C-alpha positions as CSV (number, residue, x, y, z in Angstrom):
1,M,0.0,0.0,0.0
2,I,1.3,3.4,-0.9
3,T,2.0,5.7,2.0
4,S,0.1,9.0,1.7
5,L,-0.1,12.2,3.7
6,S,-3.2,14.3,3.5
7,Y,-5.2,17.1,5.3
8,S,-8.7,17.0,6.7
9,A,-10.5,19.4,9.0
10,G,-7.4,20.6,10.8
11,L,-5.7,17.2,11.0
12,L,-2.9,15.4,9.1
13,L,-3.8,11.9,8.0
14,L,-1.0,9.3,7.5
15,R,-2.2,6.2,5.6
16,G,-0.4,3.2,4.4
17,S,2.6,3.3,6.8
18,T,3.5,0.7,9.4
19,T,5.6,3.3,11.2
20,A,4.3,6.5,12.7
21,P,5.7,9.2,14.9
22,K,4.9,9.3,18.6
23,F,3.0,12.6,18.3
24,S,0.3,10.9,16.2
25,K,-2.3,8.3,17.1
26,W,-4.2,5.6,15.2
27,D,-7.8,6.5,14.3
28,T,-9.9,3.4,13.5
29,K,-12.7,5.4,11.9
30,L,-10.4,7.3,9.6
31,A,-8.1,4.3,9.1
32,A,-5.1,6.5,9.5
33,Y,-2.5,7.9,12.0
34,V,-3.7,11.4,12.8
35,C,-2.2,14.5,14.5
36,E,-2.8,18.2,14.5
37,A,-1.8,20.1,11.3
38,I,0.7,22.2,13.2
39,N,2.9,19.1,13.1
40,Y,3.2,19.1,9.3
41,P,7.0,20.0,9.2
42,R,7.7,17.4,11.9
43,M,5.7,14.7,10.1
44,R,7.5,15.3,6.8
45,K,10.8,15.2,8.7
46,F,9.9,11.9,10.4
47,L,9.0,10.3,7.1
48,E,12.1,11.5,5.3
49,E,14.4,10.5,8.1
50,N,12.9,7.0,8.1
51,N,13.3,6.7,4.3
52,I,9.6,6.2,3.9
53,S,8.4,7.1,0.3
54,F,5.1,9.0,0.4
55,S,2.8,11.1,-1.6
56,D,1.8,14.5,-0.1
57,S,-1.5,16.2,-1.0
58,V,-1.6,18.4,2.1
59,I,-0.9,21.8,0.7
60,Q,-3.7,23.5,-1.2
61,A,-2.1,27.0,-1.0
62,M,-3.4,30.0,-2.9
63,E,-1.5,32.5,-4.9
64,A,1.3,34.4,-3.1
65,P,0.7,38.1,-2.4
66,H,2.4,40.8,-4.4
67,F,3.5,44.3,-3.2
68,T,4.2,47.2,-5.5
69,D,6.5,49.0,-3.0
70,R,9.1,48.1,-0.3
71,L,9.0,49.5,3.2
72,T,12.0,51.2,4.7
73,L,12.6,49.9,8.2
74,R,14.2,51.5,11.2
75,D,17.4,49.9,12.6
76,Y,15.6,48.1,15.5
77,Q,13.0,46.8,13.1
78,V,15.7,45.4,10.8
79,E,17.3,43.8,13.9
80,A,14.0,42.3,15.1
81,L,13.3,40.9,11.7
82,A,16.7,39.4,11.5
83,K,16.3,37.7,14.9
84,W,13.0,36.2,13.7
85,E,14.6,34.9,10.4
86,E,17.4,33.3,12.5
87,A,14.8,31.4,14.4
88,S,13.5,29.7,11.2
89,R,10.9,32.5,10.8
90,R,9.0,31.4,13.9
91,G,8.7,33.5,17.0
92,V,7.2,36.5,18.8
93,L,8.4,40.1,18.6
94,V,7.7,42.3,21.7
95,L,7.7,46.0,20.8
96,P,6.0,49.0,22.4
97,T,2.8,50.5,21.1
98,G,3.8,53.0,18.4
99,A,7.1,51.2,17.5
100,G,5.9,50.1,14.1
101,K,5.0,46.4,14.6
102,T,2.6,46.4,11.6
103,A,5.3,47.9,9.3
104,L,7.7,45.2,10.3
105,A,5.2,42.5,9.6
106,V,4.3,43.9,6.2
107,R,8.0,43.8,5.3
108,A,8.1,40.1,6.4
109,I,5.0,39.3,4.4
110,S,6.4,41.0,1.2
111,E,9.8,39.3,1.6
112,L,8.5,35.8,2.3
113,A,6.0,36.1,-0.6
114,V,3.9,33.0,0.4
115,P,0.2,32.8,1.0
116,T,-0.4,34.7,4.3
117,L,-3.1,34.9,6.9
118,V,-3.0,37.9,9.3
119,L,-5.1,37.4,12.5
120,V,-6.3,40.4,14.6
121,P,-8.5,40.6,17.7
122,T,-10.9,43.5,16.7
123,I,-12.8,44.9,13.7
124,D,-10.9,48.2,14.0
125,L,-7.6,46.4,13.6
126,L,-9.1,44.4,10.7
127,D,-9.8,47.7,8.9
128,Q,-6.4,49.2,9.8
129,W,-4.5,46.1,8.5
130,E,-6.5,46.1,5.3
131,E,-5.9,49.7,4.7
132,T,-2.1,49.4,5.4
133,L,-1.6,46.4,3.2
134,Q,-3.6,48.0,0.3
135,S,-1.5,51.2,0.7
136,H,1.5,49.1,-0.3
137,G,-0.2,47.8,-3.4
138,A,-1.3,44.4,-2.1
139,R,-4.6,42.8,-2.9
140,V,-6.3,41.9,0.4
141,S,-9.2,39.5,1.3
142,V,-11.1,40.0,4.5
143,L,-12.7,37.4,6.8
144,G,-14.7,39.1,9.6
145,G,-16.9,42.1,10.1
146,G,-19.7,40.6,7.9
147,R,-17.3,39.7,5.1
148,R,-16.3,36.2,4.3
149,E,-13.6,35.9,1.6
150,Y,-10.1,34.7,1.5
151,G,-7.2,34.8,-0.9
152,G,-3.4,34.7,-1.0
153,L,-3.3,37.6,1.5
154,T,-6.2,37.5,4.0
155,V,-6.8,39.5,7.1
156,A,-9.2,37.8,9.6
157,T,-10.4,38.3,13.2
158,Y,-9.5,35.6,15.6
159,D,-13.2,35.0,16.1
160,S,-13.9,34.4,12.4
161,A,-10.8,32.4,11.8
162,S,-11.6,30.1,14.8
163,I,-15.0,29.3,13.2
164,G,-13.5,28.5,9.8
165,H,-10.1,27.1,11.0
166,A,-10.7,23.7,9.5
167,E,-11.0,25.0,5.9
168,L,-8.2,27.5,6.3
169,G,-5.5,25.2,7.7
170,N,-3.8,24.0,4.5
171,K,-4.2,27.2,2.4
172,F,-1.6,29.5,4.1
173,M,2.1,29.1,4.6
174,F,2.6,32.1,6.8
175,L,0.6,33.2,9.9
176,V,0.9,36.6,11.4
177,F,-0.7,37.0,14.9
178,D,-1.3,40.6,15.8
179,E,-1.8,41.1,19.6
180,V,-0.6,37.5,19.9
181,H,-1.4,37.4,23.6
182,H,-5.0,36.7,22.6
183,L,-4.0,33.5,20.9
184,P,-3.5,31.0,23.7
185,T,-7.1,30.5,24.6
186,A,-8.9,27.2,24.0
187,V,-10.9,28.6,21.1
188,F,-8.4,30.8,19.3
189,S,-5.5,28.4,19.6
190,K,-7.3,26.0,17.3
191,V,-6.4,28.4,14.4
192,A,-2.7,27.8,15.1
193,K,-3.0,24.1,15.8
194,S,-5.0,23.3,12.7
195,S,-2.6,25.2,10.3
196,I,0.3,23.6,8.4
197,A,2.0,27.0,8.1
198,P,5.7,26.6,8.8
199,Y,6.3,30.4,9.2
200,R,4.7,32.2,12.1
201,L,5.1,35.7,13.5
202,G,3.6,37.0,16.8
203,L,3.4,40.7,17.6
204,T,2.6,42.3,21.0
205,A,3.6,45.0,23.4
206,T,3.3,42.6,26.4
207,V,3.5,38.8,25.9
208,E,2.6,37.8,29.5
209,R,-1.0,36.9,30.5
210,E,-2.1,36.9,34.1
211,D,-3.6,33.4,33.6
212,G,-0.2,32.0,32.5
213,L,-1.5,30.8,29.1
214,H,1.4,32.6,27.3
215,A,3.4,29.5,28.2
216,A,1.8,27.9,25.1
217,L,3.1,30.5,22.7
218,P,6.4,28.8,21.9
219,Q,4.6,25.8,20.7
220,L,1.8,27.7,18.8
221,V,4.0,30.5,17.3
222,G,7.6,30.2,18.5
223,P,9.7,31.7,21.3
224,V,10.1,35.4,22.0
225,V,13.0,36.3,19.7
226,Y,13.2,40.0,20.2
227,T,12.1,42.5,22.9
228,A,12.4,46.2,23.2
229,T,10.9,48.4,26.0
230,H,9.5,51.9,26.1
231,S,12.5,53.0,28.1
232,E,15.0,51.7,25.5
233,M,13.2,53.4,22.7
234,S,12.2,56.7,24.3
235,G,14.0,59.8,23.1
236,K,15.1,58.4,19.7
237,Y,12.1,56.6,18.3
238,L,9.4,57.3,20.9
239,A,8.8,60.4,23.0
240,D,10.7,60.8,26.3
241,F,8.2,60.2,29.1
242,E,7.6,60.8,32.8
243,T,5.2,59.1,35.1
244,E,3.6,60.6,38.2
245,I,1.2,59.4,40.9
246,I,-1.2,61.8,42.6
247,R,-3.0,60.5,45.7
248,V,-6.4,61.6,46.7
249,S,-8.5,60.8,49.8
250,L,-12.0,59.5,50.2
251,D,-14.3,62.0,51.8
252,P,-15.8,61.0,55.3
253,I,-19.0,59.5,53.8
254,E,-17.1,57.5,51.2
255,R,-14.6,56.3,53.8
256,E,-17.3,55.0,56.1
257,A,-19.0,53.2,53.2
258,Y,-15.6,51.8,52.0
259,E,-14.5,50.5,55.4
260,G,-17.9,48.8,55.9
261,L,-17.7,47.0,52.6
262,I,-14.1,45.9,53.1
263,K,-14.9,44.7,56.6
264,K,-17.7,42.5,55.3
265,Y,-15.5,41.0,52.6
266,R,-12.6,40.3,55.0
267,S,-14.8,38.8,57.7
268,V,-16.2,36.2,55.2
269,L,-12.7,35.3,54.0
270,G,-11.7,34.9,57.6
271,K,-14.7,32.7,58.4
272,Y,-13.8,30.3,55.6
273,R,-10.0,30.6,56.1
274,L,-9.5,31.9,52.6
275,R,-6.5,33.9,51.4
276,V,-6.2,35.9,48.2
277,R,-2.6,36.4,47.2
278,S,-2.7,35.8,43.5
279,P,-5.0,35.9,40.5
280,K,-5.3,32.2,40.8
281,D,-6.5,32.5,44.4
282,F,-9.1,35.1,43.4
283,Q,-10.3,32.9,40.5
284,R,-10.8,30.1,43.1
285,L,-12.8,32.5,45.2
286,V,-15.0,33.3,42.2
287,I,-15.6,29.6,41.6
288,L,-16.5,29.1,45.3
289,S,-19.0,32.0,45.1
290,G,-21.1,30.0,42.7
291,R,-21.9,27.5,45.5
292,N,-21.7,29.8,48.5
293,R,-24.1,32.7,49.0
294,E,-21.9,34.4,51.7
295,I,-18.8,34.3,49.5
296,R,-20.8,35.7,46.6
297,E,-22.1,38.6,48.8
298,A,-18.5,39.2,50.0
299,L,-17.3,39.5,46.4
300,L,-20.1,41.9,45.7
301,A,-19.0,44.0,48.7
302,R,-15.4,43.9,47.5
303,S,-16.6,45.0,44.0
304,D,-18.6,47.9,45.5
305,A,-15.6,49.0,47.6
306,Q,-13.4,48.9,44.5
307,R,-15.9,51.1,42.6
308,L,-15.9,53.6,45.5
309,A,-12.2,53.8,45.4
310,F,-11.9,54.0,41.7
311,N,-14.7,56.6,41.3
312,A,-13.8,58.8,44.4
313,D,-15.2,62.4,44.1
314,G,-11.7,63.7,44.9
315,K,-10.5,62.4,41.6
316,L,-12.7,64.8,39.6
317,K,-11.2,67.7,41.6
318,V,-7.7,66.6,40.7
319,L,-8.8,66.1,37.1
320,A,-10.1,69.6,36.9
321,S,-6.7,71.0,38.0
322,L,-4.8,68.7,35.6
323,L,-6.9,69.7,32.6
324,K,-6.3,73.3,33.4
325,K,-2.6,72.7,33.8
326,Y,-2.3,70.9,30.5
327,Q,-5.0,72.7,28.5
328,G,-2.6,73.2,25.6
329,E,-1.9,69.5,25.3
330,K,-3.7,66.6,23.8
331,V,-5.0,64.6,26.7
332,I,-6.5,61.1,27.0
333,I,-8.4,60.2,30.3
334,F,-8.5,56.5,31.1
335,T,-11.0,54.9,33.6
336,Q,-12.0,51.4,34.6
337,F,-15.8,52.0,34.6
338,N,-18.1,53.5,32.0
339,D,-20.1,55.5,34.6
340,L,-17.1,57.5,35.5
341,V,-16.5,58.2,31.8
342,G,-20.0,59.5,31.5
343,S,-19.5,61.8,34.6
344,I,-16.3,63.2,33.1
345,S,-17.9,63.8,29.8
346,R,-20.8,65.7,31.3
347,K,-18.8,67.7,33.8
348,F,-15.9,68.7,31.6
349,L,-17.8,68.6,28.2
350,V,-15.3,66.2,26.5
351,P,-16.1,63.5,24.1
352,A,-16.4,60.0,25.5
353,I,-15.7,56.6,24.0
354,T,-16.8,53.4,25.6
355,H,-17.8,50.0,24.2
356,N,-21.3,51.4,23.8
357,T,-20.1,54.1,21.4
358,A,-21.2,53.4,17.8
359,R,-18.3,52.6,15.5
360,D,-18.9,55.6,13.2
361,E,-19.1,58.0,16.2
362,R,-15.9,56.6,17.6
363,K,-14.2,57.0,14.3
364,E,-15.4,60.6,14.0
365,I,-14.2,61.5,17.6
366,L,-10.8,60.0,16.9
367,E,-10.5,61.9,13.6
368,M,-11.4,65.2,15.4
369,F,-8.9,64.4,18.1
370,R,-6.2,63.7,15.5
371,A,-7.0,67.0,13.7
372,G,-6.8,68.9,17.0
373,A,-10.5,70.0,17.0
374,Y,-10.8,68.0,20.2
375,R,-8.0,68.4,22.7
376,C,-9.2,65.8,25.2
377,I,-11.1,62.5,25.2
378,A,-12.3,60.3,28.0
379,T,-12.5,56.5,27.6
380,S,-12.7,53.2,29.5
381,K,-10.9,50.1,28.5
382,V,-12.0,50.2,24.8
383,L,-9.0,52.1,23.6
384,D,-6.4,50.0,25.5
385,E,-5.6,48.0,22.3
386,G,-6.8,47.3,18.8
387,V,-7.5,50.9,17.9
388,D,-5.2,53.4,16.1
389,V,-5.3,56.2,18.6
390,P,-4.0,59.6,17.4
391,D,-1.0,61.0,19.2
392,A,-1.5,62.5,22.7
393,S,1.1,63.9,25.0
394,V,-0.7,63.5,28.4
395,G,-2.4,60.4,29.7
396,I,-4.4,60.5,32.9
397,I,-5.3,57.2,34.5
398,L,-8.2,57.8,36.9
399,S,-8.7,54.1,37.4
400,G,-7.6,50.8,36.0
401,S,-6.9,47.1,36.7
402,G,-3.7,45.6,38.0
403,S,-2.8,44.3,34.5
404,K,0.7,45.1,33.4
405,R,-0.5,44.9,29.8
406,E,-3.2,47.5,30.3
407,Y,-0.6,49.9,31.9
408,I,1.8,49.4,29.0
409,Q,-0.9,49.8,26.4
410,R,-2.0,53.1,28.0
411,L,1.6,54.3,28.2
412,G,2.0,53.5,24.6
413,R,-0.9,55.8,23.7
414,I,1.1,58.9,24.5
415,L,4.6,57.9,23.3
416,R,4.5,58.6,19.6
417,R,7.4,60.9,18.6
418,K,6.6,64.5,19.4
419,D,9.6,66.7,18.4
420,G,11.3,66.6,21.7
421,K,8.2,67.1,23.8
422,I,8.0,65.0,27.0
423,A,5.0,62.7,27.3
424,R,3.4,62.3,30.8
425,L,1.4,59.5,32.2
426,I,-0.3,60.5,35.5
427,E,-2.1,58.1,37.8
428,V,-4.7,59.4,40.2
429,V,-4.9,56.9,43.1
430,T,-7.2,56.8,46.1
431,G,-5.0,56.4,49.2
432,G,-5.8,54.0,52.0
433,T,-7.7,51.7,49.6
434,M,-7.1,48.5,47.5
435,E,-6.3,50.8,44.6
436,V,-2.9,51.5,46.0
437,N,-2.0,47.8,45.6
438,T,-3.6,47.7,42.2
439,S,-1.5,50.6,41.0
440,A,1.7,48.9,42.3
441,R,0.8,45.6,40.8
442,R,0.4,46.9,37.2
443,K,3.8,48.5,37.3
444,R,5.6,45.5,38.8
């Protein structure tokens, strides 16, 4: 029987061989040894090293993309690309927001000149990638946002690609994962596992995830092969920056309410001898709350206390003085909760962007901000990533999570080169509350 290697629904099928690699298993129904398509290079290597003659019908690749012009890269982009090429064109590049990760990837796509799938987490990024690739003369297909087409150069959302991963797996030889930290989830990782693509490039400003799932990236994409920080690039490629923390106090009424809520939360933890010292501990607490009413109410009390600290009235007074101080600058105000965004918008008459803001309205606000018609915008988490935010020189964090990624993304929003002007990221933190630890945790 002739040995054959084929592809079906994200799997490699090896038929007609009495020898098979350990990473495959026998499937009686398919009458073949099977493994995930990501193992395609390993499978071919195994067959060749064991002198097994075989037919290969796996690749059903489309026409390679063509670019009409060639990008000029900065020296660090050239270095990053060289490191990736040395790693067999597999790996993750960690670069700050505003450092030109997209341009670097476009250069890699044009030089490899093989069928390429670019994956992005949001519709906004889908549009930005399509526009960028087209600006360099490439013909682009789009999968996502109501469009379902693919060709030799396709841009897709992680959501859309995960739905159609089985039919896409043997059509592309190069995968580009923008904001690659989104990839290692149970759903999205299927796209990487079901693809035969030997070339893989991950892009992110912060590779770490608090749940630890980034440990899967070396297998899905490749190791981190190049890293540059904001500090290393400030001054030459990004703006010099300064950070500042301003502490405010809860007023007496807020303080009394806060202490009552925290006391309730801690007493329940003490009753059940529970300690929360890590995100994993907190996740365990959330799971327990599904079966225990007291623990559920304690978590609600903690949430209410957090909201009190994050939305303290004293923050709006500080914000008023900061807006007056930096009235000639472009300012972005970041918050954790939408209700505070609304209060800021009404009190200071500034445009607000939340996840509830219509796409066209958000685009118009950002265009007005870019043009200078708006000097200040307020937003919650929706602008942390996946949106091309115009340059600003001052960022004010009124509240946020303890996520390192969120902090770095927000810092990146104010670091685009500004002709020697120093960028400033200012945190307004409520003293004597859990927000102090939250602020410290995100900068750790």
